[in-house]
N, C-alpha and C positions, 0 to 999 in steps of 0.2 A: 504493501499499499504506499502510496505517494503522501508526503507529510503536505499539509497545507502552507501555501506561501504567504507572508505577510504583505497586504497591499499597501501601495504607497499612498500615504496622504496628500490627495492633489492640492489642497491649499498651502500645504507646508514647501511642496515641490516648486509652486510658483515662486516662493520668496526664497528661497535657500538653494544653494548648491554645492554638491562635494567636489572638492579639488583632487587632483592625482594623487596626493599626500596624505589624502584623508579628513583634512580640515573641513568644516561646516561654515560656509561664508554667506553673508545676506547678499541679496541682489540690490543693485542700486536703485535709484529712482524712487525711493519711498518719501513721503512728505514733500514733493517737488511740485506737486499740481494744485491741490488744494489750498485756498487761500495764498497764492503763490505772490500775489503783488504786495503783500506786507510784509514779505520775507525779502531780505538782501540777496543779491546776486551771488555773493561770495558763500554764504551760507547755503545756498542751494547746489552751487558747484560742488562742496562738499559734501552733501547728502547724496549726491550721485553715485559716489563711491562705493563698491561694494566694502563690507567690513567683515572680520573674523568675529564669530561667537564667543562668548566668554566660557569658560569651561563647565559652569552649572548648566547652562543652555545647552551646549552641546551635547552633553549626556541625555538630556530629556528629548533633543531632537533627533537622535541616531536613530531611535525606533521608528521615527515617522517617516525617515527618507530611506528608501531601498535604492540600492546602487545596481 
């Protein structure tokens, strides 16, 4: 009998990605559209970059993202 595979949580897969070395990175472009006129260009520019997750969040999200 084959074991059941864990399904990837699609909401998580759209917001994060796994690098080749196994790090979980946040995708960029969050908080750049909503109420964008009140945010400075420099702030939006830095929000576009992908960032690495903290160790506590990494453990929690590892099960949600299937490689």
